[in-house]
C-alpha positions in Angstrom: 142.1 85.5 3.3 139.9 85.0 6.2 137.1 83.8 4.1 139.4 81.1 2.5 140.6 79.9 6.0 136.9 79.7 7.2 136.0 77.6 4.1 139.2 75.3 4.6 138.0 74.9 8.4 134.3 74.1 7.2 135.5 71.6 4.7 137.6 69.8 7.1 134.7 69.8 9.6 132.4 68.6 6.9 134.7 65.8 5.8 135.1 64.6 9.3 131.2 64.5 9.9 130.5 62.8 6.6 133.3 60.3 7.4 131.9 59.5 10.8 128.4 59.0 9.2 129.7 56.6 6.6 131.6 54.7 9.5 128.6 54.3 11.5 126.6 53.1 8.4 129.2 50.6 7.7 129.1 49.3 11.4 125.4 49.2 11.3 125.4 47.3 8.2 128.0 44.7 9.7 125.7 44.3 12.8 122.6 44.0 10.6 124.2 41.4 8.4 125.3 39.5 11.5 121.6 39.9 13.0 120.1 38.5 9.8 122.1 35.5 9.7 121.3 34.7 13.2 124.4 33.7 15.4 127.6 34.6 13.9 129.0 31.7 11.8 132.5 30.7 12.3 134.8 31.8 9.6 134.8 28.3 7.9 131.0 28.3 7.4 131.0 31.7 5.8 130.7 31.8 1.9 133.5 33.3 0.0 131.3 36.1 -0.9 130.5 36.9 2.8 134.4 36.5 3.8 135.2 39.1 1.0 132.3 41.5 2.0 133.5 41.2 5.6 136.9 42.1 4.6 135.9 44.9 2.6 133.9 46.4 5.5 136.6 46.0 8.0 139.2 47.6 5.7 136.7 50.3 5.0 136.0 51.0 8.7 139.6 50.8 9.4 140.5 53.2 6.5 138.0 55.8 7.7 139.1 55.5 11.3 142.6 56.4 10.0 141.2 59.3 7.7 139.1 60.6 10.6 142.4 60.7 12.6 144.2 62.3 9.8 141.4 65.0 9.6 141.2 65.7 13.2 145.0 66.1 13.5 145.0 68.5 10.5 142.2 70.6 11.8 143.8 70.8 15.2 147.1 71.8 13.4 145.3 74.3 11.2 143.4 75.9 14.2 146.9 76.1 16.2 148.7 77.6 13.2 145.9 80.2 12.5 145.9 81.2 16.2 149.7 81.6 15.9 149.5 83.4 12.8 146.7 85.8 13.7 148.5 86.4 17.0 151.7 87.6 15.1 149.6 89.7 12.6 147.8 91.6 15.7 151.2 92.1 17.3 152.7 93.5 14.1 149.8 95.9 13.8 150.1 96.8 17.4 146.5 95.9 18.2 146.1 95.9 21.9 145.2 92.9 23.8 142.1 92.6 26.2 144.6 93.0 29.1 145.9 96.0 27.8 142.5 97.4 27.1 141.5 96.5 30.9 144.5 98.3 32.1 143.5 101.5 30.0 140.0 101.4 31.4 141.2 101.1 35.0 143.6 104.2 34.4 140.7 105.9 32.9 138.3 105.1 35.9 141.1 106.3 38.2 141.6 109.6 36.4 138.1 110.3 36.3 137.9 109.9 40.1 140.8 112.4 40.5 139.2 114.9 38.2 136.1 114.7 40.3 138.0 115.3 43.4 139.8 118.2 42.0 136.7 119.8 40.6 135.2 119.6 44.1 138.2 121.4 45.6 138.1 124.0 42.8 134.5 124.5 43.8 135.3 124.6 47.4 138.0 127.3 46.9 136.1 129.5 44.5 133.0 129.5 47.3 135.7 130.5 49.9 137.0 133.0 47.7 133.8 134.5 46.9 132.8 134.7 50.6 136.3 136.5 51.4 135.6 139.1 48.9 
C-alpha cells in the first residue's frame, strides 16, 4: 500500500511540474508573439486569427493555473491524510513515538548510573569485609 501511495504522490508532483512547464511555455510563446509583432497592437488591429490565438492562449493559461491549484490542494490534502492515517496505524500497533524513546533512553541512563554507584558500594563493602576477616 505504501508503494501505491508513493506512486500517487509522485504522479501528482509530476503533473504539477509538467503543468508548470506548459504554462511557462505558453507565457513565453505569448511574449514572443508580442515581441515579433513589435509593439502590441490594439485589439481592433489584430486579425481574427490572432484574436482567436490570444483567446486560446489566455484560456489555456487560466485553465492551467486552475489545474495547478487543484493539483496542489489535492497533494496537500493527500499528505495530510497520509500523515493522519499513518499516525493512527502506528498508534494502534503501539509503536512508541520518538518522545517515548527519549524518555526510555533517559531512564536507562539513570539506571546505569545507579548500578555503577551500587557496584562501587558493593566493592567497598567487600573490601571492608575482607579486611575485617
